[in-house]
N, C-alpha and C positions, 0 to 999 in steps of 0.2 A: 318639320319642327318633331314628329314622333320617333326621327333616327336620329337629331342631335339629341333628342334625349332617352336614347338606349332604352325607349319603351318596345314592351312584348304589343303585335302589328295590332292583337284581338282590343286597346286599351281606347273610350274614348270618351272622351271632359275636358274639363278648363286647367289650361293650365298655371299654377300659384307664384307668378313671375316678385312678388311683392308684399309683403309679412308686416305688419305693424306691432313691434313688439308688444305695446301699450292694449292691443286690443284685447282683443275676448280669444283673439281665432288665433294667440302664438304658438298653436301647438303645430300649425302648417308651416310648413316650409317652403322658400322657393325648390321652386323645380315638382312641386307635388302637381297628384291632377286631380282633379277631384271630378270619382264619374258620377257618384249620386247624394243627395241631400234626402233625409229621413226616406230613404228608397225610390227617392224619384231620380229618374237619369238624369242628368247632367251633361251631352251634348253638342254645348256650342253658350256665349257668352250670352246671347238672349237668353236660352237656359236659364242658365246662372241667377241672374240680374231677377227674370221673372218669380225663381224659386224662394230668392232669397229674400226679395221684396216680402214678401207673403208671411215669411217666419213672425213667430211669438218669441220677442229678444230674452222674455222673461221662462220661455222650457230651452231646455235640454236637446243639441240640434247633434244629429249622426250622420258624421260624413266617411262615406265608403273615398278612399284615394286610392295610389296608386305611385309609390314610391321609391324609389333603385328596384323598381320591375318587380317589388312585390304589393300588393293588395291586400288596405288592412283597414281596419274603422278608427275613426274616431268621435268622441263624445265632447263635442266644447258644452262647457257648462254657463251659466249665466254669473252674471259677478257678483 
């Protein structure tokens, strides 16, 4: 999959396959790779589900992502 998405070989995380434009995560884009949530590494879908399930939805969350071969951070704020 990394080759299909033209990702650097050292990128580890989960690939965003769909984003609901009405959700609080509309800043994410299809094809983004979520590498960390609040400095907690994401290496599998089960990691993502565990960490995402433990988040406080009233607090901002910081995601480390890889998009178009560049790493950046997104701050997702509660609505």
